Backbone bond lengths (Angstrom), bond angles and torsions (degrees), N, CA, C in turn:
res aa  C-N    CA-C-N  psi(-1)  N-CA   C-N-CA  omega(-1)  CA-C   N-CA-C  phi
1 M - - - 1.617 - - 1.423 112.96 -
2 S 1.281 114.33 130.32 1.650 119.38 -179.43 1.505 101.46 -68.17
3 R 1.425 113.94 162.61 1.418 124.26 176.07 1.564 106.42 -69.97
4 A 1.297 117.84 -42.05 1.579 118.50 174.46 1.511 111.76 -58.07
5 L 1.302 122.74 -37.71 1.496 122.36 -179.93 1.487 106.57 -76.12
6 A 1.443 123.67 -37.23 1.347 121.05 179.77 1.554 111.86 -62.87
7 I 1.371 114.09 -37.15 1.496 117.48 179.94 1.414 111.08 -70.79
8 A 1.299 113.01 -35.24 1.584 118.51 -177.38 1.647 106.88 -67.87
9 T 1.298 111.94 -45.40 1.394 116.85 -178.51 1.563 111.40 -62.94
10 F 1.274 111.53 -42.45 1.485 117.27 -175.98 1.514 111.45 -67.87
11 S 1.393 114.31 -33.24 1.382 121.93 176.99 1.495 110.78 -60.51
12 L 1.242 119.85 -42.03 1.465 125.67 178.03 1.485 108.68 -64.50
13 L 1.330 116.49 -34.58 1.472 116.76 176.68 1.549 110.25 -67.90
14 C 1.411 114.84 -36.50 1.326 116.40 -178.58 1.641 114.51 -66.50
15 V 1.284 110.04 -33.89 1.546 116.92 -179.15 1.621 103.92 -65.45
16 T 1.252 121.17 -42.25 1.375 125.12 -171.03 1.667 114.67 -89.18
17 G 1.234 104.87 -18.37 1.609 117.78 -168.35 1.531 104.29 -58.07
18 A 1.249 121.08 -52.46 1.499 118.63 -174.61 1.486 114.28 -58.35
19 Q 1.392 111.00 -44.26 1.513 118.93 173.37 1.440 112.15 -55.97
20 T 1.293 115.47 -53.16 1.480 120.53 -176.97 1.679 110.61 -59.12
21 A 1.227 115.36 -35.58 1.566 123.94 -172.51 1.538 102.44 -71.88
22 F 1.243 123.84 -36.50 1.416 120.46 -175.62 1.568 112.48 -109.10
23 A 1.239 113.14 20.13 1.590 118.63 -177.35 1.567 104.17 -63.81
24 G 1.318 122.79 -38.51 1.453 117.11 176.37 1.551 113.78 88.55
25 V 1.255 111.81 179.14 1.541 119.35 178.01 1.504 111.35 -62.25
26 A 1.261 118.97 -35.71 1.480 125.12 -171.00 1.614 108.29 -53.01
27 A 1.376 114.93 -42.04 1.340 125.10 -172.36 1.637 111.34 -83.31
28 A 1.210 118.50 -12.18 1.372 129.95 -169.30 1.565 108.87 -93.63
29 A 1.295 114.74 128.48 1.527 116.53 176.51 1.621 110.67 -90.14
30 V 1.287 118.13 99.60 1.453 117.79 -175.02 1.624 104.13 -97.41
31 T 1.305 112.07 116.00 1.537 124.07 -177.43 1.515 108.90 -116.44
32 S 1.288 118.81 174.66 1.393 126.91 175.96 1.516 114.70 -63.78
33 Q 1.352 113.00 -15.63 1.485 118.65 178.63 1.451 114.94 -105.34
34 T 1.394 114.08 2.71 1.490 113.60 171.65 1.509 115.08 -69.20
35 L 1.328 112.68 130.57 1.489 117.21 -174.05 1.617 105.70 -80.17
36 I 1.338 110.51 145.20 1.492 118.76 178.81 1.549 108.10 -77.93
37 H 1.370 116.46 144.75 1.464 124.21 -179.11 1.485 107.46 -137.76
38 P 1.380 110.13 151.38 1.586 113.38 171.88 1.441 113.15 -46.18
39 G 1.383 117.50 138.46 1.482 122.83 178.64 1.355 110.37 96.59
40 D 1.392 125.78 -17.50 1.454 123.55 -178.62 1.516 111.50 -72.93
41 Q 1.383 115.01 148.05 1.449 115.72 178.38 1.523 103.44 -103.67
42 L 1.329 115.74 129.63 1.507 121.36 -175.92 1.570 107.45 -109.62
43 G 1.336 115.38 141.98 1.403 122.00 172.17 1.532 105.88 -100.92
44 V 1.351 114.70 114.88 1.441 123.55 -178.37 1.619 110.38 -103.63
45 L 1.373 114.11 113.59 1.473 115.03 -175.95 1.564 104.10 -110.97
46 V 1.323 117.54 118.32 1.397 124.11 172.90 1.558 111.88 -104.42
47 F 1.314 116.87 106.94 1.516 121.38 -168.85 1.565 110.25 -64.39
48 G 1.283 116.93 125.33 1.479 121.71 177.85 1.568 112.55 89.75
49 D 1.393 124.32 -4.29 1.373 121.61 -175.80 1.551 101.98 -142.94
50 Q 1.479 111.34 97.46 1.430 117.39 -179.46 1.514 112.51 -71.03
51 S 1.373 116.36 -20.63 1.559 117.43 -176.73 1.522 107.19 -74.71
52 L 1.332 122.11 -19.38 1.478 119.97 174.23 1.493 115.46 -94.38
53 T 1.415 115.25 -12.03 1.334 120.38 -175.06 1.535 107.81 -80.08
54 Q 1.409 120.11 119.40 1.425 123.06 -172.75 1.507 112.04 -161.67
55 N 1.352 112.40 173.19 1.515 121.13 169.80 1.509 105.87 -100.06
56 V 1.282 111.98 138.19 1.488 119.73 174.62 1.538 111.99 -135.63
57 M 1.300 112.12 153.70 1.515 114.33 -178.70 1.453 111.17 -107.22
58 V 1.325 124.92 142.58 1.370 126.56 178.87 1.502 108.31 -84.21
59 L 1.360 111.27 121.04 1.526 118.06 -176.98 1.462 112.14 -70.70
60 S 1.307 117.43 172.58 1.429 130.91 -175.39 1.523 108.34 -58.45
61 D 1.429 118.38 -31.30 1.430 115.74 -177.40 1.458 109.61 -96.87
62 G 1.310 122.82 15.72 1.457 129.66 170.97 1.513 115.19 83.84
63 T 1.274 114.27 15.46 1.529 114.88 175.14 1.500 108.35 -113.66
64 I 1.479 107.45 170.72 1.432 113.61 173.16 1.616 106.09 -123.94
65 E 1.316 113.77 153.96 1.486 117.05 173.35 1.470 110.66 -96.50
66 F 1.429 118.31 118.69 1.394 119.36 178.88 1.433 112.25 -124.77
67 P 1.332 117.00 148.51 1.511 122.53 -177.92 1.487 108.08 -54.54
68 L 1.349 115.66 149.08 1.467 125.61 -177.97 1.501 123.68 61.92
69 V 1.314 114.40 -33.04 1.440 117.53 -179.42 1.506 114.28 -106.26
70 G 1.327 119.66 -14.73 1.399 121.38 174.17 1.606 112.65 83.84
71 R 1.316 118.52 -138.62 1.416 123.83 179.19 1.538 115.76 -74.72
72 V 1.262 120.10 130.43 1.506 120.40 175.77 1.470 109.31 -133.26
73 A 1.301 115.93 126.95 1.561 121.15 179.29 1.403 113.41 -75.92
74 V 1.273 119.02 112.04 1.452 124.57 175.29 1.450 122.27 -115.88
75 A 1.336 114.72 -14.20 1.509 119.27 176.35 1.438 113.03 -53.58
76 G 1.321 120.26 143.21 1.411 127.30 -176.79 1.526 114.98 73.42
77 K 1.283 120.44 6.08 1.495 119.82 179.80 1.495 101.42 -110.80
78 T 1.447 108.57 160.08 1.498 116.17 170.58 1.488 107.88 -76.74
79 P 1.401 122.06 163.52 1.403 125.84 174.17 1.551 114.47 -50.65
80 T 1.368 112.54 -42.93 1.427 119.86 -178.77 1.481 112.78 -61.89
81 A 1.401 115.43 -51.12 1.408 123.92 173.52 1.549 113.55 -52.65
82 A 1.316 115.62 -46.94 1.516 119.03 -175.52 1.533 102.27 -69.15
83 A 1.217 126.81 -39.58 1.541 126.72 -177.64 1.501 108.04 -64.23
84 T 1.321 118.90 -37.33 1.522 118.83 175.59 1.496 114.81 -69.11
85 L 1.343 116.50 -34.95 1.419 126.10 174.29 1.555 111.74 -60.17
86 L 1.266 113.04 -50.49 1.443 126.48 177.67 1.458 113.08 -59.86
87 A 1.259 116.60 -43.19 1.504 124.54 -178.13 1.513 104.93 -67.17
88 E 1.306 124.21 -37.71 1.441 125.80 -175.24 1.492 104.52 -70.56
89 R 1.217 124.74 -41.54 1.494 131.51 -176.82 1.476 104.31 -72.98
90 L 1.252 129.06 -39.49 1.419 128.31 -177.08 1.494 114.12 -77.94
91 A 1.334 114.43 -24.24 1.489 122.88 -179.44 1.622 112.99 -53.90
92 R 1.273 111.62 -27.86 1.518 120.44 175.96 1.568 108.41 -60.32
93 Y 1.334 121.73 -30.51 1.339 125.12 -166.62 1.579 114.28 -122.07
94 V 1.332 108.39 -23.99 1.692 113.03 173.53 1.413 106.43 -124.24
95 R 1.372 111.53 142.36 1.538 119.94 -177.68 1.639 101.10 -77.74
96 H 1.368 108.84 132.43 1.539 117.59 174.80 1.529 116.17 40.68
97 P 1.355 118.56 53.77 1.545 117.34 177.18 1.486 110.92 -58.29
98 V 1.383 114.80 139.16 1.445 119.61 165.81 1.551 108.32 -119.74
99 I 1.219 117.18 121.15 1.371 127.99 -168.75 1.481 115.49 -128.53
100 T 1.436 116.64 132.63 1.345 122.16 177.25 1.578 110.70 -114.48
101 I 1.141 123.50 137.44 1.645 123.71 176.71 1.571 102.96 -124.30
102 S 1.283 109.62 133.46 1.478 120.70 167.22 1.562 115.29 -126.60
103 I 1.176 123.82 157.78 1.409 125.49 -178.97 1.663 102.68 -94.71
104 A 1.349 111.43 98.69 1.462 119.87 179.63 1.536 112.33 -64.60
105 Q 1.324 117.78 -41.11 1.459 123.96 -175.26 1.553 106.91 -154.13
106 L 1.324 110.78 127.97 1.485 114.86 178.68 1.586 104.67 -74.62
107 G 1.315 109.99 145.45 1.472 114.82 178.55 1.501 109.74 -78.48
108 Q 1.349 112.24 153.72 1.465 119.62 -178.57 1.551 104.62 -124.70
109 P 1.314 123.17 92.77 1.319 118.45 -172.15 1.521 121.90 -70.47
110 N 1.229 123.10 138.86 1.469 123.90 -177.42 1.638 105.01 -92.43
111 V 1.415 107.24 119.14 1.463 117.88 -177.01 1.559 108.41 -120.43
112 L 1.369 110.17 138.28 1.486 120.28 -176.33 1.742 101.28 -99.21
113 V 1.311 107.25 123.88 1.450 113.22 -177.94 1.595 105.29 -118.70
114 L 1.345 117.40 117.89 1.520 120.71 -176.37 1.617 111.51 -124.90
115 G 1.201 115.58 168.85 1.352 126.58 171.86 1.478 113.64 94.82
116 E 1.421 117.49 -137.82 1.507 118.52 -171.47 1.504 106.91 -87.38
117 V 1.254 118.16 75.21 1.460 130.11 163.66 1.522 106.24 -124.19
118 K 1.407 112.61 162.55 1.403 121.08 -170.37 1.537 108.94 -71.14
119 S 1.382 120.54 -39.72 1.372 125.59 -177.32 1.591 112.00 -135.14
120 P 1.379 114.02 82.81 1.447 115.28 179.18 1.441 112.71 -70.17
121 G 1.333 115.63 145.76 1.532 121.41 -176.70 1.525 111.17 171.09
122 K 1.186 116.02 -169.16 1.481 123.45 170.78 1.534 112.30 -105.66
123 Y 1.262 109.41 130.46 1.531 118.25 -174.38 1.550 116.38 -122.61
124 Q 1.293 120.73 138.45 1.402 121.50 174.52 1.496 105.34 -93.30
125 L 1.253 116.19 124.23 1.508 124.67 -173.91 1.519 111.11 -106.88
126 R 1.331 120.04 171.11 1.362 125.81 172.12 1.535 111.96 -71.43
127 S 1.250 112.50 163.53 1.510 122.06 169.75 1.389 109.08 -56.26
128 E 1.364 120.50 141.29 1.420 122.05 -179.29 1.512 120.17 66.46
129 A 1.314 111.44 20.76 1.512 120.55 -168.97 1.580 103.85 -70.92
130 K 1.410 114.78 144.91 1.343 128.87 179.26 1.446 118.32 -110.41
131 L 1.334 123.03 -179.63 1.474 122.22 -174.38 1.620 107.71 -68.05
132 T 1.231 116.32 -39.35 1.508 113.73 -179.58 1.626 112.80 -68.69
133 D 1.285 112.08 -25.81 1.479 112.96 172.56 1.567 117.13 -63.98
134 A 1.424 111.02 -36.16 1.422 117.32 174.33 1.504 117.46 -68.18
135 I 1.438 114.91 -40.78 1.529 121.45 175.46 1.413 110.61 -64.20
136 A 1.393 117.91 -41.59 1.504 122.42 -177.60 1.489 105.12 -66.88
137 A 1.364 124.42 -45.43 1.378 119.57 -177.20 1.500 114.27 -66.06
138 A 1.313 119.43 -20.94 1.394 125.68 176.54 1.611 109.69 -88.21
139 G 1.174 117.00 10.06 1.575 121.41 177.96 1.515 116.32 86.50
140 G 1.329 116.75 -1.38 1.514 121.35 173.09 1.632 101.54 96.08
141 I 1.382 110.17 179.85 1.348 120.35 -174.13 1.530 111.79 -75.41
142 A 1.342 110.78 134.38 1.682 111.45 -168.66 1.523 104.71 -75.73
143 D 1.262 120.94 -50.34 1.532 123.49 -175.82 1.486 110.17 -88.72
144 S 1.297 124.23 106.41 1.482 123.12 -176.69 1.606 110.28 -95.32
145 N 1.378 118.05 -0.76 1.407 120.06 -176.39 1.597 110.07 -79.22
146 G 1.278 116.64 136.16 1.432 119.82 176.17 1.507 113.65 86.86
147 A 1.243 120.40 -159.65 1.486 122.68 179.67 1.502 107.62 -85.04
148 F 1.323 114.66 154.52 1.419 122.72 175.86 1.498 109.07 -68.79
149 P 1.345 119.86 139.91 1.519 118.77 -177.56 1.573 110.34 -86.17
150 D 1.328 116.80 169.26 1.403 122.21 175.35 1.521 111.03 -82.95
151 A 1.346 117.56 126.49 1.370 124.30 -177.94 1.538 112.61 -86.40
152 R 1.319 116.83 148.76 1.413 118.23 177.69 1.552 109.57 -115.71
153 V 1.345 114.55 118.07 1.533 120.72 -176.55 1.463 109.83 -111.51
154 A 1.333 118.60 123.62 1.373 127.99 175.03 1.510 113.60 -108.03
155 D 1.320 120.09 134.84 1.422 119.10 176.59 1.452 111.96 -95.48
156 A 1.320 124.82 -179.40 1.406 126.24 -175.90 1.534 113.07 -58.88
157 S 1.250 117.42 -29.57 1.555 122.50 -179.47 1.607 106.63 -75.87
158 G 1.267 118.10 -14.39 1.519 118.80 -171.74 1.517 118.63 93.22
159 K 1.423 111.40 2.27 1.486 114.60 -179.79 1.587 107.65 -74.20
160 V 1.345 114.64 129.36 1.540 119.65 -176.28 1.477 107.79 -104.86
161 T 1.379 112.59 137.45 1.470 125.68 172.60 1.464 110.35 -116.00
162 I 1.299 119.96 138.63 1.520 124.84 -179.46 1.501 103.34 -104.19
163 V 1.364 117.07 123.69 1.441 117.93 -177.99 1.570 102.60 -125.32
164 S 1.510 111.33 132.97 1.484 116.81 174.74 1.586 106.78 -80.80
165 L 1.314 112.60 111.46 1.372 115.14 175.68 1.623 113.32 -72.56
166 Q 1.287 112.79 -18.20 1.506 116.23 178.45 1.500 105.49 -73.30
167 S 1.272 125.42 -32.29 1.398 128.68 -176.00 1.558 105.07 -79.06
168 L 1.464 117.98 -44.39 1.393 122.08 -176.31 1.526 113.00 -71.99
169 L 1.292 116.85 -45.79 1.603 116.32 -172.64 1.542 110.46 -89.59
170 Q 1.470 114.62 -35.38 1.526 111.41 -178.19 1.520 114.65 -89.52
171 R 1.414 111.03 -44.01 1.438 115.08 176.99 1.448 118.19 -86.05
172 G 1.328 120.60 0.73 1.413 121.29 176.28 1.535 121.85 67.76
173 D 1.494 113.51 21.65 1.409 114.15 177.89 1.435 117.45 -77.65
174 T 1.353 122.40 87.57 1.328 128.07 -169.87 1.652 114.18 -64.87
175 S 1.338 114.38 -13.13 1.367 117.94 179.41 1.549 109.00 -70.57
176 L 1.407 119.26 -13.36 1.483 115.89 -178.57 1.553 105.47 -94.48
177 D 1.306 121.22 4.09 1.526 122.96 -168.72 1.591 98.27 -88.00
178 I 1.357 119.31 77.20 1.441 122.47 -172.29 1.500 110.77 -69.19
179 P 1.332 117.75 153.23 1.458 119.75 172.51 1.501 116.42 -75.94
180 L 1.306 119.96 150.91 1.417 126.47 -178.83 1.488 112.01 -114.47
181 G 1.215 117.48 148.22 1.499 125.66 171.39 1.502 119.70 -124.83
182 E 1.306 110.56 177.76 1.435 115.90 177.26 1.597 110.58 -50.64
183 G 1.357 118.13 125.58 1.437 124.19 174.39 1.486 114.46 85.45
184 S 1.409 115.59 4.80 1.492 116.58 173.60 1.544 115.06 -64.13
185 V 1.296 116.37 147.43 1.461 121.35 -179.99 1.540 108.26 -123.00
186 V 1.394 111.12 125.22 1.633 109.61 176.47 1.500 103.54 -114.25
187 Y 1.191 112.62 132.52 1.612 124.92 174.32 1.514 111.68 -117.76
188 V 1.275 115.75 120.92 1.469 123.46 177.95 1.583 108.67 -108.48
189 P 1.339 118.02 103.23 1.451 115.46 -174.08 1.547 110.39 -71.35
190 G 1.290 116.19 152.37 1.500 113.95 177.56 1.500 108.81 -106.81
191 P 1.263 120.45 -179.05 1.306 129.93 -168.08 1.682 104.04 -70.49
192 I 1.327 115.09 148.91 1.518 117.13 173.65 1.424 106.61 -81.30
193 R 1.317 120.17 131.20 1.534 129.00 -174.54 1.538 103.03 -119.16
194 F 1.423 109.82 145.00 1.330 117.22 170.94 1.541 104.53 -154.17
195 T 1.401 118.42 176.94 1.482 121.47 -178.61 1.583 107.33 -114.13
196 V 1.313 110.45 154.68 1.529 119.34 168.96 1.508 106.31 -131.38
197 S 1.273 120.27 162.60 1.367 125.68 -178.60 1.503 111.66 -105.83
198 V 1.301 117.36 136.30 1.421 120.68 179.73 1.510 110.88 -130.12
199 A 1.412 112.22 118.85 1.489 118.27 -173.47 1.505 107.73 -117.17
200 G 1.350 116.29 168.76 1.509 120.98 175.89 1.354 118.77 93.58
201 A 1.258 119.08 -145.22 1.499 125.90 -166.65 1.524 103.03 -83.21
202 V 1.242 124.36 81.29 1.567 127.68 171.60 1.424 101.77 -144.08
203 D 1.410 105.47 164.04 1.580 115.92 -176.34 1.566 107.41 -68.38
204 H 1.286 122.16 -40.64 1.337 125.90 -166.62 1.553 111.26 -130.95
205 P 1.255 122.05 73.18 1.390 126.73 -167.33 1.739 102.69 -74.07
206 G 1.260 114.90 150.35 1.460 120.29 176.12 1.645 110.62 127.95
207 D 1.307 117.12 -160.27 1.498 113.40 -170.90 1.513 105.15 -80.68
208 V 1.374 112.60 150.76 1.458 122.54 178.54 1.509 103.07 -135.89
209 Q 1.369 108.99 133.96 1.449 116.07 177.37 1.528 113.37 -87.36
210 V 1.304 117.48 132.60 1.406 119.77 -179.03 1.534 109.98 -134.08
211 N 1.352 114.68 164.93 1.429 120.20 177.87 1.520 114.28 -96.61
212 E 1.209 122.28 149.67 1.547 118.10 178.16 1.602 108.51 -56.99
213 G 1.284 107.30 136.31 1.504 115.76 -177.39 1.607 112.04 97.82
214 D 1.319 112.96 -13.51 1.489 111.39 -179.48 1.579 113.10 -68.32
215 R 1.348 120.14 153.24 1.352 121.24 -169.26 1.558 108.84 -116.33
216 L 1.319 112.20 173.39 1.543 122.92 -174.71 1.568 107.98 -51.66
217 S 1.433 116.72 -59.45 1.305 123.47 -179.67 1.551 114.85 -46.14
218 M 1.307 119.32 -43.74 1.492 120.68 -176.29 1.587 107.61 -69.34
219 V 1.304 122.47 -33.64 1.458 123.96 -179.78 1.582 110.04 -72.08
220 I 1.235 115.54 -36.67 1.484 117.84 175.46 1.512 107.87 -67.93
221 A 1.327 123.93 -44.58 1.350 126.77 171.83 1.619 114.86 -50.25
222 K 1.409 111.29 -48.88 1.472 118.79 177.86 1.525 109.26 -60.25
223 A 1.418 116.78 -47.25 1.419 117.85 -176.70 1.526 117.55 -67.19
224 G 1.265 114.23 -15.13 1.488 125.61 -179.70 1.475 118.11 89.89
225 N 1.322 118.57 129.38 1.371 120.25 -173.45 1.557 107.92 -134.68
226 S 1.287 114.29 58.31 1.521 119.87 178.80 1.525 111.61 -76.73
227 Q 1.357 113.70 173.37 1.463 112.26 -178.20 1.579 113.95 -72.08
228 N 1.380 113.40 -22.54 1.411 116.80 174.75 1.447 114.68 -62.31
229 A 1.322 116.86 -35.74 1.446 120.02 178.49 1.495 113.36 -62.37
230 Q 1.324 119.89 -25.23 1.489 123.91 -178.90 1.546 113.09 40.25
231 A 1.375 111.81 54.20 1.430 119.16 -177.63 1.508 111.17 -80.69
232 D 1.257 117.25 149.60 1.481 128.18 174.15 1.558 106.38 -97.46
233 L 1.303 114.80 81.87 1.429 113.62 -178.55 1.429 117.01 -80.19
234 N 1.383 120.45 1.98 1.415 125.67 176.10 1.611 110.20 -85.01
235 H 1.273 115.91 -5.19 1.458 121.87 -179.85 1.588 115.11 -136.53
236 I 1.281 115.11 46.67 1.412 121.88 179.57 1.457 110.88 -70.93
237 H 1.304 123.53 135.67 1.387 130.67 176.00 1.550 116.51 -101.03
238 L 1.207 123.85 117.37 1.503 126.26 -172.35 1.561 98.24 -107.07
239 I 1.349 123.70 117.15 1.484 128.42 -177.33 1.619 104.27 -111.53
240 R 1.301 113.26 117.22 1.504 119.24 -177.90 1.410 115.99 -129.36
241 M 1.297 120.56 137.42 1.472 122.44 -175.49 1.585 105.43 -100.24
242 G 1.357 116.67 122.63 1.424 119.46 -179.21 1.407 116.60 -79.47
243 E 1.341 120.32 174.58 1.457 126.08 -178.31 1.497 106.37 -66.34
244 D 1.344 122.06 -25.74 1.535 123.79 -177.11 1.512 105.26 -86.25
245 G 1.328 118.94 6.75 1.487 117.66 177.81 1.488 113.92 80.58
246 K 1.346 118.46 0.11 1.437 121.35 177.95 1.554 112.06 -87.70
247 Q 1.383 118.73 143.17 1.264 121.92 177.40 1.552 119.55 -98.34
248 T 1.363 118.22 126.09 1.449 118.99 -179.68 1.526 110.75 -116.43
249 T 1.336 111.40 149.87 1.487 120.33 177.85 1.472 111.31 -120.10
250 T 1.373 117.75 128.15 1.449 118.80 -178.48 1.607 104.80 -126.08
251 E 1.363 104.68 132.84 1.430 112.99 179.82 1.554 108.47 -92.29
252 V 1.319 119.34 132.11 1.478 128.64 -174.67 1.553 109.63 -123.47
253 N 1.393 111.37 124.35 1.504 118.51 170.04 1.429 107.42 -93.17
254 L 1.297 116.55 86.11 1.584 121.20 -173.50 1.552 109.85 -60.71
255 Y 1.272 116.75 -34.54 1.495 120.63 -179.27 1.549 109.10 -58.72
256 L 1.361 117.02 -56.68 1.441 120.33 177.00 1.593 113.24 -60.94
257 V 1.344 114.63 -32.50 1.487 114.37 -179.60 1.404 107.96 -65.67
258 L 1.326 121.13 -50.68 1.475 122.95 -172.69 1.650 106.38 -69.24
259 K 1.248 120.76 -43.23 1.406 129.23 -177.48 1.494 106.74 -58.17
260 G 1.272 116.60 -45.15 1.542 120.41 -179.91 1.575 113.39 -64.88
261 G 1.326 114.36 -20.90 1.443 117.47 -178.69 1.601 117.74 72.60
262 D 1.288 112.97 18.62 1.543 116.13 179.19 1.435 112.61 -100.82
263 P 1.391 119.33 97.50 1.429 119.11 -175.66 1.634 113.33 -58.50
264 S 1.307 116.41 -27.63 1.471 117.25 -179.23 1.524 110.90 -66.81
265 A 1.308 119.67 -19.77 1.455 120.82 -177.71 1.535 107.09 -85.08
266 D 1.336 116.71 -16.12 1.463 112.92 178.48 1.635 105.86 -89.12
267 I 1.267 109.72 105.91 1.525 122.27 -167.62 1.537 111.18 -52.50
268 A 1.355 117.88 132.15 1.360 118.42 173.99 1.531 110.59 -82.35
269 L 1.321 116.20 144.16 1.467 122.37 -172.67 1.471 118.45 -82.46
270 E 1.230 122.12 155.66 1.540 123.53 179.46 1.547 106.98 -129.72
271 K 1.264 113.23 156.05 1.486 116.20 179.64 1.568 109.34 -61.24
272 G 1.374 114.00 135.24 1.409 116.76 178.12 1.581 115.56 95.50
273 D 1.356 116.10 -13.19 1.475 121.34 178.11 1.593 111.49 -54.21
274 V 1.261 113.02 142.82 1.502 117.72 173.77 1.518 106.68 -120.68
275 I 1.394 116.04 129.10 1.506 116.32 178.72 1.473 108.44 -118.81
276 Y 1.301 110.94 126.12 1.481 116.87 177.91 1.535 110.43 -114.14
277 V 1.486 110.36 124.18 1.483 116.97 -177.27 1.540 105.69 -109.54
278 P 1.362 117.15 112.63 1.531 122.48 176.87 1.543 111.43 -69.17
279 Q 1.235 110.57 156.39 1.518 118.63 174.27 1.527 108.37 -75.05
280 G 1.305 119.32 139.62 1.387 123.24 179.67 1.397 112.96 -89.70
281 V 1.437 115.68 170.80 1.497 120.22 179.51 1.492 107.69 -78.88
282 R 1.510 113.43 134.69 1.352 118.07 -176.88 1.443 122.71 -82.75
283 H 1.313 115.77 43.25 1.422 122.25 178.33 1.435 109.38 -88.89
284 S 1.337 122.55 124.12 1.479 122.87 -171.46 1.437 112.89 -60.21
285 D 1.390 116.54 -32.21 1.582 117.30 -177.87 1.413 104.66 -75.18
286 I 1.293 128.45 -39.97 1.412 126.65 -177.15 1.548 106.15 -66.37
287 F 1.372 119.67 -44.67 1.432 118.51 -178.49 1.339 112.75 -63.88
288 S 1.402 118.40 -43.75 1.499 123.73 -175.39 1.590 107.04 -63.14
289 G 1.274 111.85 -47.50 1.576 118.37 -173.76 1.451 115.57 -68.19
290 I 1.404 115.99 -43.78 1.487 113.96 -175.53 1.603 107.68 -109.81
291 G 1.337 115.01 -43.93 1.505 113.05 179.51 1.544 112.74 -64.54
292 S 1.224 121.08 -39.56 1.417 120.56 -179.95 1.525 111.55 -66.64
293 G 1.271 113.59 -36.27 1.458 118.07 174.21 1.381 116.03 -66.12
294 L 1.354 119.80 -39.75 1.432 119.02 172.87 1.617 113.54 -68.00
295 L 1.263 113.92 -37.64 1.513 118.65 176.95 1.424 109.92 -54.17
296 Y 1.361 117.28 -45.74 1.345 126.81 -177.96 1.676 110.24 -57.35
297 V 1.325 106.55 -49.07 1.538 115.08 -176.57 1.569 106.00 -61.67
298 L 1.376 114.12 -50.00 1.420 120.40 -173.63 1.655 110.24 -57.27
299 T 1.338 107.69 -49.28 1.464 113.27 -172.74 1.505 116.01 -74.79
300 H 1.446 114.37 -22.96 1.365 115.93 173.78 1.484 122.48 -98.32
301 F 1.327 119.77 -16.74 1.401 126.08 -179.90 1.484 115.31 -116.41
302 I 1.272 122.37 -13.91 1.516 124.38 174.14 1.467 107.93 -97.78
303 P 1.321 120.30 122.15 1.426 122.12 175.52 1.525 114.08 -71.04
């Protein structure tokens, strides 16, 4: 699956996500094979004993609290299997108990979605909601440039699971679409941002905000490289302070770098970099031959 298709598909999920999240029990088909989940409301009918017939909620740990027997683990079981288990436990106190369990209301877990999503906040999702449901309810990932990040998903107990959204959303690995429960927290980290300084013959000299991994050509494009700037992009100076405190200056022929088609030669930027773009020679033939060629490359290949 291409990234464009992944984004388009996920955008459709985001349009319908909020509607799906709040669809409620009316839209859900509860059958005898529906598995019980935390947050579900169960109707427990004990024949011949009205004092034990009641509605109970499945707690976040997947158990119910029932008179006489205490905690009983029912999450992941069908209502029939849960009734059999409860009858076995209750048989110690009640002679030949006959029990029926039904799902009176499907749970709608409250999930907190934080980080690089369009609308962070707490959302009430459908029963059996998964990671993609939470991200869709929050409007989708805010920054769609570059690779998708790894999401961190914490359950109510605090256990954290790392999920590659690149594999889930772009490669379609649905095994990573983990289920969410009441109290789950989804955090989608955003790209690391920092500023670099651009001086000299550009349209907008000064500080330019970039993302980690952005390269020299992208910063020049952001700073502006119109014909009025008359920049000599064949002799760009990249000034960088090393960890040892020593300053180094690298001269870059950006035209040849882009013309050669080698992305690795387009230097990745670091925090604190200073880029100086000298003014070019104002001969029309030089500008039209080299400058115009570079302008074409920048405007057609740099987003």
